[in-house]
Each structure stands twice: as C-alpha cells, then as structure tokens.
N, CA, C, O and the ligand as a Tripos MOL2 file, in Angstrom:
@<TRIPOS>MOLECULE
protein
  281   279    71     0     0
PROTEIN
NO_CHARGES

@<TRIPOS>ATOM
      1 N         -38.8080    5.3260    9.8550 N.3       1 MET1
      2 CA        -38.6800    6.6160    9.1610 C.3       1 MET1
      3 C         -37.2600    6.7830    8.6210 C.2       1 MET1
      4 O         -36.2920    6.3830    9.2680 O.2       1 MET1
      5 N         -37.1450    7.3630    7.4560 N.am      2 PRO2
      6 CA        -35.8190    7.5220    6.8510 C.3       2 PRO2
      7 C         -35.0280    8.6620    7.4810 C.2       2 PRO2
      8 O         -35.4060    9.8280    7.3610 O.2       2 PRO2
      9 N         -33.9430    8.3280    8.1460 N.am      3 ILE3
     10 CA        -33.0560    9.3480    8.7050 C.3       3 ILE3
     11 C         -31.7650    9.3540    7.9040 C.2       3 ILE3
     12 O         -31.0810    8.3370    7.7920 O.2       3 ILE3
     13 N         -31.4440   10.5140    7.3510 N.am      4 TYR4
     14 CA        -30.2380   10.6190    6.5490 C.3       4 TYR4
     15 C         -29.2010   11.4660    7.2750 C.2       4 TYR4
     16 O         -29.5390   12.3350    8.0780 O.2       4 TYR4
     17 N         -27.9390   11.1980    6.9790 N.am      5 GLU5
     18 CA        -26.8640   11.9850    7.5600 C.3       5 GLU5
     19 C         -26.3230   12.9370    6.5020 C.2       5 GLU5
     20 O         -26.1340   12.5630    5.3450 O.2       5 GLU5
     21 N         -26.0830   14.1530    6.9160 N.am      6 PHE6
     22 CA        -25.6120   15.1830    5.9960 C.3       6 PHE6
     23 C         -24.3030   15.7750    6.4940 C.2       6 PHE6
     24 O         -23.9940   15.7560    7.6850 O.2       6 PHE6
     25 N         -23.5480   16.2990    5.5410 N.am      7 HIS7
     26 CA        -22.2850   16.9560    5.8710 C.3       7 HIS7
     27 C         -22.3310   18.3870    5.3670 C.2       7 HIS7
     28 O         -22.6110   18.6360    4.1940 O.2       7 HIS7
     29 N         -22.0540   19.3290    6.2680 N.am      8 CYS8
     30 CA        -22.0710   20.7360    5.8890 C.3       8 CYS8
     31 C         -20.7070   21.1370    5.3150 C.2       8 CYS8
     32 O         -19.6700   20.9280    5.9440 O.2       8 CYS8
     33 N         -20.7290   21.7050    4.1340 N.am      9 GLU9
     34 CA        -19.4930   22.1250    3.4790 C.3       9 GLU9
     35 C         -18.9350   23.4010    4.1100 C.2       9 GLU9
     36 O         -17.7400   23.6770    3.9970 O.2       9 GLU9
     37 N         -19.7740   24.1600    4.7600 N.am     10 ASP10
     38 CA        -19.3470   25.4470    5.3090 C.3      10 ASP10
     39 C         -18.6980   25.3040    6.6850 C.2      10 ASP10
     40 O         -17.6120   25.8330    6.9200 O.2      10 ASP10
     41 N         -19.3660   24.5850    7.5980 N.am     11 CYS11
     42 CA        -18.8110   24.4630    8.9460 C.3      11 CYS11
     43 C         -18.1650   23.1000    9.1680 C.2      11 CYS11
     44 O         -17.5130   22.8780   10.1880 O.2      11 CYS11
     45 N         -18.3430   22.1930    8.2210 N.am     12 GLY12
     46 CA        -17.6480   20.9170    8.2800 C.3      12 GLY12
     47 C         -18.2450   19.9190    9.2610 C.2      12 GLY12
     48 O         -17.6440   18.8810    9.5360 O.2      12 GLY12
     49 N         -19.4140   20.2260    9.7840 N.am     13 LYS13
     50 CA        -20.0300   19.3340   10.7550 C.3      13 LYS13
     51 C         -21.0360   18.4110   10.0820 C.2      13 LYS13
     52 O         -21.5730   18.7050    9.0140 O.2      13 LYS13
     53 N         -21.2660   17.3040   10.7340 N.am     14 ASN14
     54 CA        -22.2800   16.3780   10.2540 C.3      14 ASN14
     55 C         -23.5290   16.4820   11.1140 C.2      14 ASN14
     56 O         -23.4620   16.7720   12.3080 O.2      14 ASN14
     57 N         -24.6570   16.2400   10.4870 N.am     15 PHE15
     58 CA        -25.8950   16.2150   11.2640 C.3      15 PHE15
     59 C         -26.8800   15.2820   10.5890 C.2      15 PHE15
     60 O         -26.7620   14.9740    9.4030 O.2      15 PHE15
     61 N         -27.8550   14.8380   11.3700 N.am     16 GLU16
     62 CA        -28.8630   13.9330   10.8340 C.3      16 GLU16
     63 C         -30.1820   14.6560   10.7270 C.2      16 GLU16
     64 O         -30.4940   15.5420   11.5230 O.2      16 GLU16
     65 N         -30.9580   14.2620    9.7240 N.am     17 SER17
     66 CA        -32.2580   14.8780    9.5560 C.3      17 SER17
     67 C         -33.2440   13.8650    9.0180 C.2      17 SER17
     68 O         -32.8890   12.9600    8.2630 O.2      17 SER17
     69 N         -34.4590   14.0330    9.4130 N.am     18 LEU18
     70 CA        -35.5310   13.1660    8.9560 C.3      18 LEU18
     71 C         -36.0800   13.7020    7.6420 C.2      18 LEU18
     72 O         -36.5250   14.8470    7.5630 O.2      18 LEU18
     73 N         -36.0440   12.8700    6.6230 N.am     19 ILE19
     74 CA        -36.5180   13.3010    5.3140 C.3      19 ILE19
     75 C         -37.7650   12.5120    4.9420 C.2      19 ILE19
     76 O         -37.7200   11.2940    4.7720 O.2      19 ILE19
     77 N         -38.8590   13.2150    4.8200 N.am     20 MET20
     78 CA        -40.1070   12.5510    4.4700 C.3      20 MET20
     79 C         -40.2800   12.4600    2.9520 C.2      20 MET20
     80 O         -40.6730   11.4180    2.4270 O.2      20 MET20
     81 N         -39.9860   13.5510    2.2590 N.am     21 ILE21
     82 CA        -40.1030   13.5740    0.8090 C.3      21 ILE21
     83 C         -38.8030   14.0550    0.1980 C.2      21 ILE21
     84 O         -38.0530   14.8070    0.8200 O.2      21 ILE21
     85 N         -38.5420   13.6200   -1.0140 N.am     22 SER22
     86 CA        -37.2500   13.9070   -1.6300 C.3      22 SER22
     87 C         -37.0690   15.4000   -1.8990 C.2      22 SER22
     88 O         -35.9430   15.8950   -1.8830 O.2      22 SER22
     89 N         -38.1460   16.1090   -2.1420 N.am     23 SER23
     90 CA        -38.0300   17.5320   -2.4420 C.3      23 SER23
     91 C         -37.5710   18.3300   -1.2340 C.2      23 SER23
     92 O         -37.1070   19.4620   -1.3790 O.2      23 SER23
     93 N         -37.6930   17.7590   -0.0500 N.am     24 ALA24
     94 CA        -37.2740   18.4470    1.1610 C.3      24 ALA24
     95 C         -35.7600   18.6090    1.2220 C.2      24 ALA24
     96 O         -35.2500   19.4430    1.9700 O.2      24 ALA24
     97 N         -35.0550   17.8220    0.4470 N.am     25 LEU25
     98 CA        -33.6000   17.9130    0.4410 C.3      25 LEU25
     99 C         -33.1370   19.2790   -0.0270 C.2      25 LEU25
    100 O         -32.1150   19.7850    0.4370 O.2      25 LEU25
    101 N         -33.8880   19.8820   -0.9490 N.am     26 ASP26
    102 CA        -33.4880   21.1750   -1.4960 C.3      26 ASP26
    103 C         -33.6690   22.2960   -0.4870 C.2      26 ASP26
    104 O         -33.0120   23.3330   -0.5770 O.2      26 ASP26
    105 N         -34.5590   22.0860    0.4710 N.am     27 GLU27
    106 CA        -34.8500   23.1300    1.4430 C.3      27 GLU27
    107 C         -34.1200   22.9050    2.7590 C.2      27 GLU27
    108 O         -34.2240   23.7030    3.6900 O.2      27 GLU27
    109 N         -33.3880   21.8140    2.8170 N.am     28 LEU28
    110 CA        -32.7080   21.4790    4.0580 C.3      28 LEU28
    111 C         -31.4910   22.3720    4.2790 C.2      28 LEU28
    112 O         -30.7470   22.6690    3.3440 O.2      28 LEU28
    113 N         -31.3020   22.7880    5.5090 N.am     29 THR29
    114 CA        -30.1430   23.6170    5.8430 C.3      29 THR29
    115 C         -29.4010   23.0170    7.0300 C.2      29 THR29
    116 O         -29.9410   22.2010    7.7770 O.2      29 THR29
    117 N         -28.1590   23.4390    7.1830 N.am     30 CYS30
    118 CA        -27.3310   22.9320    8.2660 C.3      30 CYS30
    119 C         -27.9140   23.3380    9.6180 C.2      30 CYS30
    120 O         -28.3320   24.4790    9.8170 O.2      30 CYS30
    121 N         -27.9320   22.3840   10.5340 N.am     31 LYS31
    122 CA        -28.4800   22.6730   11.8610 C.3      31 LYS31
    123 C         -27.5280   23.5110   12.6940 C.2      31 LYS31
    124 O         -27.9240   24.0780   13.7120 O.2      31 LYS31
    125 N         -26.2820   23.5930   12.2700 N.am     32 HIS32
    126 CA        -25.2670   24.3040   13.0520 C.3      32 HIS32
    127 C         -25.0970   25.7410   12.5820 C.2      32 HIS32
    128 O         -24.9850   26.6560   13.3980 O.2      32 HIS32
    129 N         -25.0780   25.9420   11.2640 N.am     33 CYS33
    130 CA        -24.7970   27.2860   10.7610 C.3      33 CYS33
    131 C         -25.8390   27.7500    9.7480 C.2      33 CYS33
    132 O         -25.6950   28.8240    9.1630 O.2      33 CYS33
    133 N         -26.8770   26.9610    9.5350 N.am     34 ASN34
    134 CA        -27.9750   27.3370    8.6490 C.3      34 ASN34
    135 C         -27.5640   27.4340    7.1790 C.2      34 ASN34
    136 O         -28.2930   28.0090    6.3720 O.2      34 ASN34
    137 N         -26.4280   26.8890    6.8330 N.am     35 SER35
    138 CA        -25.9930   26.9300    5.4480 C.3      35 SER35
    139 C         -26.7550   25.9000    4.6170 C.2      35 SER35
    140 O         -27.1290   24.8350    5.1080 O.2      35 SER35
    141 N         -26.9740   26.2400    3.3560 N.am     36 SER36
    142 CA        -27.6290   25.2940    2.4550 C.3      36 SER36
    143 C         -26.6100   24.5200    1.6290 C.2      36 SER36
    144 O         -26.9620   23.7300    0.7530 O.2      36 SER36
    145 N         -25.3410   24.7650    1.9310 N.am     37 ASN37
    146 CA        -24.2630   24.1020    1.2110 C.3      37 ASN37
    147 C         -23.9280   22.7700    1.8840 C.2      37 ASN37
    148 O         -22.8760   22.6190    2.5060 O.2      37 ASN37
    149 N         -24.8370   21.8140    1.7480 N.am     38 ILE38
    150 CA        -24.6870   20.5410    2.4390 C.3      38 ILE38
    151 C         -24.7040   19.3910    1.4410 C.2      38 ILE38
    152 O         -25.2240   19.5060    0.3310 O.2      38 ILE38
    153 N         -24.1280   18.2980    1.8680 N.am     39 LYS39
    154 CA        -24.1170   17.1020    1.0420 C.3      39 LYS39
    155 C         -24.7310   15.9500    1.8090 C.2      39 LYS39
    156 O         -24.5390   15.8160    3.0180 O.2      39 LYS39
    157 N         -25.4650   15.1270    1.0990 N.am     40 LYS40
    158 CA        -26.0740   13.9730    1.7290 C.3      40 LYS40
    159 C         -25.0520   12.8380    1.8040 C.2      40 LYS40
    160 O         -24.4220   12.4730    0.8110 O.2      40 LYS40
    161 N         -24.9090   12.2950    3.0100 N.am     41 MET41
    162 CA        -23.9680   11.2010    3.1970 C.3      41 MET41
    163 C         -24.6070    9.8910    2.7350 C.2      41 MET41
    164 O         -25.8120    9.6780    2.8630 O.2      41 MET41
    165 N         -23.7550    9.0280    2.1950 N.am     42 ILE42
    166 CA        -24.2520    7.7180    1.8030 C.3      42 ILE42
    167 C         -24.2910    6.8150    3.0230 C.2      42 ILE42
    168 O         -23.2900    6.6630    3.7230 O.2      42 ILE42
    169 N         -25.4200    6.2300    3.2700 N.am     43 SER43
    170 CA        -25.5800    5.3870    4.4500 C.3      43 SER43
    171 C         -24.6710    4.1720    4.3860 C.2      43 SER43
    172 O         -24.5880    3.4860    3.3680 O.2      43 SER43
    173 N         -23.9970    3.9260    5.4890 N.am     44 ALA44
    174 CA        -23.0460    2.8160    5.5200 C.3      44 ALA44
    175 C         -23.7480    1.4780    5.4280 C.2      44 ALA44
    176 O         -23.1920    0.5030    4.9230 O.2      44 ALA44
    177 N         -24.9570    1.4410    5.9140 N.am     45 THR45
    178 CA        -25.6650    0.1710    5.9360 C.3      45 THR45
    179 C         -26.1430   -0.2380    4.5510 C.2      45 THR45
    180 O         -26.4280   -1.4100    4.3060 O.2      45 THR45
    181 N         -26.2300    0.7350    3.6410 N.am     46 SER46
    182 CA        -26.7340    0.4220    2.3100 C.3      46 SER46
    183 C         -25.6160    0.0950    1.3410 C.2      46 SER46
    184 O         -25.8670   -0.3820    0.2340 O.2      46 SER46
    185 N         -24.3650    0.3520    1.7570 N.am     47 THR47
    186 CA        -23.2540    0.1330    0.8390 C.3      47 THR47
    187 C         -22.4430   -1.1080    1.1920 C.2      47 THR47
    188 O         -21.5420   -1.5010    0.4510 O.2      47 THR47
    189 N         -22.7660   -1.7220    2.3250 N.am     48 GLN48
    190 CA        -22.0300   -2.9070    2.7320 C.3      48 GLN48
    191 C         -22.9160   -4.1380    2.6390 C.2      48 GLN48
    192 O         -24.1260   -4.0540    2.8480 O.2      48 GLN48
    193 N         -22.3210   -5.2680    2.3290 N.am     49 PRO49
    194 CA        -23.0670   -6.5310    2.3360 C.3      49 PRO49
    195 C         -23.6660   -6.7960    3.7060 C.2      49 PRO49
    196 O         -23.0790   -6.4160    4.7190 O.2      49 PRO49
    197 N         -24.7940   -7.4250    3.7550 N.am     50 ALA50
    198 CA        -25.5170   -7.6180    5.0020 C.3      50 ALA50
    199 C         -24.7570   -8.4850    5.9840 C.2      50 ALA50
    200 O         -24.9500   -8.3660    7.1940 O.2      50 ALA50
    201 N         -23.9020   -9.3530    5.4850 N.am     51 GLN51
    202 CA        -23.2520  -10.3100    6.3680 C.3      51 GLN51
    203 C         -21.8960   -9.8140    6.8660 C.2      51 GLN51
    204 O         -21.2560  -10.4950    7.6670 O.2      51 GLN51
    205 N         -21.4490   -8.6550    6.4150 N.am     52 SER52
    206 CA        -20.1180   -8.1960    6.8160 C.3      52 SER52
    207 C         -20.2080   -6.8850    7.5840 C.2      52 SER52
    208 O         -19.4660   -5.9440    7.3020 O.2      52 SER52
    209 N         -21.1060   -6.8190    8.5440 N.am     53 ASN53
    210 CA        -21.2680   -5.6020    9.3270 C.3      53 ASN53
    211 C         -20.3680   -5.5820   10.5540 C.2      53 ASN53
    212 O         -20.3920   -4.6140   11.3140 O.2      53 ASN53
    213 N         -19.5800   -6.6200   10.7620 N.am     54 ALA54
    214 CA        -18.6780   -6.6680   11.9010 C.3      54 ALA54
    215 C         -17.3520   -5.9960   11.5630 C.2      54 ALA54
    216 O         -16.7950   -6.2090   10.4860 O.2      54 ALA54
    217 N         -16.8550   -5.1870   12.4890 N.am     55 ILE55
    218 CA        -15.5810   -4.5130   12.2860 C.3      55 ILE55
    219 C         -14.4300   -5.4660   12.6210 C.2      55 ILE55
    220 O         -14.4230   -6.0740   13.6910 O.2      55 ILE55
    221 N         -13.4650   -5.5990   11.7190 N.am     56 PRO56
    222 CA        -12.3050   -6.4580   12.0040 C.3      56 PRO56
    223 C         -11.5970   -6.0280   13.2790 C.2      56 PRO56
    224 O         -11.3940   -4.8350   13.5040 O.2      56 PRO56
    225 N         -11.2200   -6.9860   14.1130 N.am     57 ALA57
    226 CA        -10.6210   -6.6840   15.4080 C.3      57 ALA57
    227 C          -9.3300   -5.8970   15.2560 C.2      57 ALA57
    228 O          -9.0190   -5.0550   16.0990 O.2      57 ALA57
    229 N          -8.5780   -6.1560   14.2020 N.am     58 GLY58
    230 CA         -7.2910   -5.5030   14.0120 C.3      58 GLY58
    231 C          -7.4200   -4.0320   13.6840 C.2      58 GLY58
    232 O          -6.4520   -3.2840   13.8200 O.2      58 GLY58
    233 N          -8.5980   -3.6000   13.2540 N.am     59 ALA59
    234 CA         -8.7690   -2.2220   12.8280 C.3      59 ALA59
    235 C          -8.8050   -1.2600   14.0030 C.2      59 ALA59
    236 O          -8.5400   -0.0690   13.8380 O.2      59 ALA59
    237 N          -9.1270   -1.7600   15.1800 N.am     60 LEU60
    238 CA         -9.3090   -0.8760   16.3220 C.3      60 LEU60
    239 C          -8.2350   -1.0670   17.3940 C.2      60 LEU60
    240 O          -8.2210   -0.3320   18.3810 O.2      60 LEU60
    241 N          -7.3520   -2.0250   17.2230 N.am     61 SER61
    242 CA         -6.4000   -2.3590   18.2710 C.3      61 SER61
    243 C          -5.0370   -1.6860   18.0630 C.2      61 SER61
    244 O          -4.0710   -2.0420   18.7380 O.2      61 SER61
    245 N          -4.9470   -0.7410   17.1630 N.am     62 GLY62
    246 CA         -3.6620   -0.1310   16.8560 C.3      62 GLY62
    247 C          -3.2070    0.8580   17.9000 C.2      62 GLY62
    248 O          -2.0070    1.0860   18.0570 O.2      62 GLY62
    249 N          -4.1440    1.4500   18.6180 N.am     63 CYS63
    250 CA         -3.7880    2.4880   19.5740 C.3      63 CYS63
    251 C          -4.1290    2.0580   20.9910 C.2      63 CYS63
    252 O          -5.2820    1.7400   21.2840 O.2      63 CYS63
    253 N          -3.1590    2.0460   21.8500 N.am     64 SER64
    254 CA         -3.3920    1.6490   23.2340 C.3      64 SER64
    255 C          -3.9930    2.8010   24.0290 C.2      64 SER64
    256 O          -3.6130    3.9550   23.8320 O.2      64 SER64
    257 N          -4.9150    2.5030   24.9120 N.am     65 SER65
    258 CA         -5.5170    3.5450   25.7330 C.3      65 SER65
    259 C          -4.6530    3.8860   26.9300 C.2      65 SER65
    260 O          -4.8810    4.9030   27.5860 O.2      65 SER65
    261 N          -3.6550    3.0470   27.2310 N.am     66 ARG66
    262 CA         -2.7820    3.2940   28.3740 C.3      66 ARG66
    263 C          -1.5330    4.0470   27.9210 C.2      66 ARG66
    264 O          -0.4410    3.4810   27.8840 O.2      66 ARG66
    265 N          -1.6940    5.2950   27.5840 N.am     67 SER67
    266 CA         -0.5710    6.0730   27.0720 C.3      67 SER67
    267 C           0.2850    6.6380   28.1960 C.2      67 SER67
    268 O           1.3870    7.1250   27.9440 O.2      67 SER67
    269 N          -0.2050    6.5810   29.4350 N.am     68 GLY68
    270 CA          0.5130    7.1620   30.5550 C.3      68 GLY68
    271 C           1.4210    6.1890   31.2730 C.2      68 GLY68
    272 O           1.8400    6.4590   32.3990 O.2      68 GLY68
    273 N           1.7380    5.0590   30.6510 N.am     69 PHE69
    274 CA          2.5760    4.0660   31.2830 C.3      69 PHE69
    275 C           4.0200    4.5620   31.4380 C.2      69 PHE69
    276 O           4.6170    5.0620   30.4840 O.2      69 PHE69
    277 N           4.5800    4.4170   32.6650 N.am     70 SER70
    278 CA          5.9440    4.8760   32.8510 C.3      70 SER70
    279 C           6.6910    3.8960   33.7370 C.2      70 SER70
    280 O           7.8720    4.0980   34.0230 O.2      70 SER70
    281 ZN        -22.9140   24.1480    8.8210 Zn       71 ZN71
@<TRIPOS>BOND
     1     1     2 1
     2     2     3 1
     3     3     4 2
     4     3     5 am
     5     5     6 1
     6     6     7 1
     7     7     8 2
     8     7     9 am
     9     9    10 1
    10    10    11 1
    11    11    12 2
    12    11    13 am
    13    13    14 1
    14    14    15 1
    15    15    16 2
    16    15    17 am
    17    17    18 1
    18    18    19 1
    19    19    20 2
    20    19    21 am
    21    21    22 1
    22    22    23 1
    23    23    24 2
    24    23    25 am
    25    25    26 1
    26    26    27 1
    27    27    28 2
    28    27    29 am
    29    29    30 1
    30    30    31 1
    31    31    32 2
    32    31    33 am
    33    33    34 1
    34    34    35 1
    35    35    36 2
    36    35    37 am
    37    37    38 1
    38    38    39 1
    39    39    40 2
    40    39    41 am
    41    41    42 1
    42    42    43 1
    43    43    44 2
    44    43    45 am
    45    45    46 1
    46    46    47 1
    47    47    48 2
    48    47    49 am
    49    49    50 1
    50    50    51 1
    51    51    52 2
    52    51    53 am
    53    53    54 1
    54    54    55 1
    55    55    56 2
    56    55    57 am
    57    57    58 1
    58    58    59 1
    59    59    60 2
    60    59    61 am
    61    61    62 1
    62    62    63 1
    63    63    64 2
    64    63    65 am
    65    65    66 1
    66    66    67 1
    67    67    68 2
    68    67    69 am
    69    69    70 1
    70    70    71 1
    71    71    72 2
    72    71    73 am
    73    73    74 1
    74    74    75 1
    75    75    76 2
    76    75    77 am
    77    77    78 1
    78    78    79 1
    79    79    80 2
    80    79    81 am
    81    81    82 1
    82    82    83 1
    83    83    84 2
    84    83    85 am
    85    85    86 1
    86    86    87 1
    87    87    88 2
    88    87    89 am
    89    89    90 1
    90    90    91 1
    91    91    92 2
    92    91    93 am
    93    93    94 1
    94    94    95 1
    95    95    96 2
    96    95    97 am
    97    97    98 1
    98    98    99 1
    99    99   100 2
   100    99   101 am
   101   101   102 1
   102   102   103 1
   103   103   104 2
   104   103   105 am
   105   105   106 1
   106   106   107 1
   107   107   108 2
   108   107   109 am
   109   109   110 1
   110   110   111 1
   111   111   112 2
   112   111   113 am
   113   113   114 1
   114   114   115 1
   115   115   116 2
   116   115   117 am
   117   117   118 1
   118   118   119 1
   119   119   120 2
   120   119   121 am
   121   121   122 1
   122   122   123 1
   123   123   124 2
   124   123   125 am
   125   125   126 1
   126   126   127 1
   127   127   128 2
   128   127   129 am
   129   129   130 1
   130   130   131 1
   131   131   132 2
   132   131   133 am
   133   133   134 1
   134   134   135 1
   135   135   136 2
   136   135   137 am
   137   137   138 1
   138   138   139 1
   139   139   140 2
   140   139   141 am
   141   141   142 1
   142   142   143 1
   143   143   144 2
   144   143   145 am
   145   145   146 1
   146   146   147 1
   147   147   148 2
   148   147   149 am
   149   149   150 1
   150   150   151 1
   151   151   152 2
   152   151   153 am
   153   153   154 1
   154   154   155 1
   155   155   156 2
   156   155   157 am
   157   157   158 1
   158   158   159 1
   159   159   160 2
   160   159   161 am
   161   161   162 1
   162   162   163 1
   163   163   164 2
   164   163   165 am
   165   165   166 1
   166   166   167 1
   167   167   168 2
   168   167   169 am
   169   169   170 1
   170   170   171 1
   171   171   172 2
   172   171   173 am
   173   173   174 1
   174   174   175 1
   175   175   176 2
   176   175   177 am
   177   177   178 1
   178   178   179 1
   179   179   180 2
   180   179   181 am
   181   181   182 1
   182   182   183 1
   183   183   184 2
   184   183   185 am
   185   185   186 1
   186   186   187 1
   187   187   188 2
   188   187   189 am
   189   189   190 1
   190   190   191 1
   191   191   192 2
   192   191   193 am
   193   193   194 1
   194   194   195 1
   195   195   196 2
   196   195   197 am
   197   197   198 1
   198   198   199 1
   199   199   200 2
   200   199   201 am
   201   201   202 1
   202   202   203 1
   203   203   204 2
   204   203   205 am
   205   205   206 1
   206   206   207 1
   207   207   208 2
   208   207   209 am
   209   209   210 1
   210   210   211 1
   211   211   212 2
   212   211   213 am
   213   213   214 1
   214   214   215 1
   215   215   216 2
   216   215   217 am
   217   217   218 1
   218   218   219 1
   219   219   220 2
   220   219   221 am
   221   221   222 1
   222   222   223 1
   223   223   224 2
   224   223   225 am
   225   225   226 1
   226   226   227 1
   227   227   228 2
   228   227   229 am
   229   229   230 1
   230   230   231 1
   231   231   232 2
   232   231   233 am
   233   233   234 1
   234   234   235 1
   235   235   236 2
   236   235   237 am
   237   237   238 1
   238   238   239 1
   239   239   240 2
   240   239   241 am
   241   241   242 1
   242   242   243 1
   243   243   244 2
   244   243   245 am
   245   245   246 1
   246   246   247 1
   247   247   248 2
   248   247   249 am
   249   249   250 1
   250   250   251 1
   251   251   252 2
   252   251   253 am
   253   253   254 1
   254   254   255 1
   255   255   256 2
   256   255   257 am
   257   257   258 1
   258   258   259 1
   259   259   260 2
   260   259   261 am
   261   261   262 1
   262   262   263 1
   263   263   264 2
   264   263   265 am
   265   265   266 1
   266   266   267 1
   267   267   268 2
   268   267   269 am
   269   269   270 1
   270   270   271 1
   271   271   272 2
   272   271   273 am
   273   273   274 1
   274   274   275 1
   275   275   276 2
   276   275   277 am
   277   277   278 1
   278   278   279 1
   279   279   280 2
@<TRIPOS>SUBSTRUCTURE
     1 MET1         2 RESIDUE 1 A MET
     2 PRO2         6 RESIDUE 1 A PRO
     3 ILE3        10 RESIDUE 1 A ILE
     4 TYR4        14 RESIDUE 1 A TYR
     5 GLU5        18 RESIDUE 1 A GLU
     6 PHE6        22 RESIDUE 1 A PHE
     7 HIS7        26 RESIDUE 1 A HIS
     8 CYS8        30 RESIDUE 1 A CYS
     9 GLU9        34 RESIDUE 1 A GLU
    10 ASP10       38 RESIDUE 1 A ASP
    11 CYS11       42 RESIDUE 1 A CYS
    12 GLY12       46 RESIDUE 1 A GLY
    13 LYS13       50 RESIDUE 1 A LYS
    14 ASN14       54 RESIDUE 1 A ASN
    15 PHE15       58 RESIDUE 1 A PHE
    16 GLU16       62 RESIDUE 1 A GLU
    17 SER17       66 RESIDUE 1 A SER
    18 LEU18       70 RESIDUE 1 A LEU
    19 ILE19       74 RESIDUE 1 A ILE
    20 MET20       78 RESIDUE 1 A MET
    21 ILE21       82 RESIDUE 1 A ILE
    22 SER22       86 RESIDUE 1 A SER
    23 SER23       90 RESIDUE 1 A SER
    24 ALA24       94 RESIDUE 1 A ALA
    25 LEU25       98 RESIDUE 1 A LEU
    26 ASP26      102 RESIDUE 1 A ASP
    27 GLU27      106 RESIDUE 1 A GLU
    28 LEU28      110 RESIDUE 1 A LEU
    29 THR29      114 RESIDUE 1 A THR
    30 CYS30      118 RESIDUE 1 A CYS
    31 LYS31      122 RESIDUE 1 A LYS
    32 HIS32      126 RESIDUE 1 A HIS
    33 CYS33      130 RESIDUE 1 A CYS
    34 ASN34      134 RESIDUE 1 A ASN
    35 SER35      138 RESIDUE 1 A SER
    36 SER36      142 RESIDUE 1 A SER
    37 ASN37      146 RESIDUE 1 A ASN
    38 ILE38      150 RESIDUE 1 A ILE
    39 LYS39      154 RESIDUE 1 A LYS
    40 LYS40      158 RESIDUE 1 A LYS
    41 MET41      162 RESIDUE 1 A MET
    42 ILE42      166 RESIDUE 1 A ILE
    43 SER43      170 RESIDUE 1 A SER
    44 ALA44      174 RESIDUE 1 A ALA
    45 THR45      178 RESIDUE 1 A THR
    46 SER46      182 RESIDUE 1 A SER
    47 THR47      186 RESIDUE 1 A THR
    48 GLN48      190 RESIDUE 1 A GLN
    49 PRO49      194 RESIDUE 1 A PRO
    50 ALA50      198 RESIDUE 1 A ALA
    51 GLN51      202 RESIDUE 1 A GLN
    52 SER52      206 RESIDUE 1 A SER
    53 ASN53      210 RESIDUE 1 A ASN
    54 ALA54      214 RESIDUE 1 A ALA
    55 ILE55      218 RESIDUE 1 A ILE
    56 PRO56      222 RESIDUE 1 A PRO
    57 ALA57      226 RESIDUE 1 A ALA
    58 GLY58      230 RESIDUE 1 A GLY
    59 ALA59      234 RESIDUE 1 A ALA
    60 LEU60      238 RESIDUE 1 A LEU
    61 SER61      242 RESIDUE 1 A SER
    62 GLY62      246 RESIDUE 1 A GLY
    63 CYS63      250 RESIDUE 1 A CYS
    64 SER64      254 RESIDUE 1 A SER
    65 SER65      258 RESIDUE 1 A SER
    66 ARG66      262 RESIDUE 1 A ARG
    67 SER67      266 RESIDUE 1 A SER
    68 GLY68      270 RESIDUE 1 A GLY
    69 PHE69      274 RESIDUE 1 A PHE
    70 SER70      278 RESIDUE 1 A SER
    71 ZN71       281 GROUP 0 **** ****
C-alpha cells in the first residue's frame, strides 16, 4: 500500500498517511493540528539510485556520543 509522508506548514510536524486515490490528497489534513496546509514529501527511496542506499560512514561520525568525558 502506498504510504506517503507529509509536512504540515502550520505546526511544522511530519506525518504519514495511507493514500488510496490521488483525489484524497485534497481532503487530507494534518494529524496533529487538523490543518489542510500540508505538503507531500518526496519519498527518499524514489529519488535515489537503487544501488546507493547506504549512508556514508563519515556522515554520521562527526558527533561523539561521549560528551561527558572529563
Ligand atoms: Zn499540523
């Protein structure tokens, strides 16, 4: 089933919703504040090449989790 991610312009939160038909997008409202001022997020899986779904190791190693070292 097609699950799309949406971003609410009013409360700034993201939420996911199941969309069966395209016309349902017009009636969709934010799950947090019921606003209709939402934008459909572009799925990350559809915009990236199939073979490059791995995150580069250097992208996540910039911040150490041991910040309390003394
Ligand atoms: Zn909202």
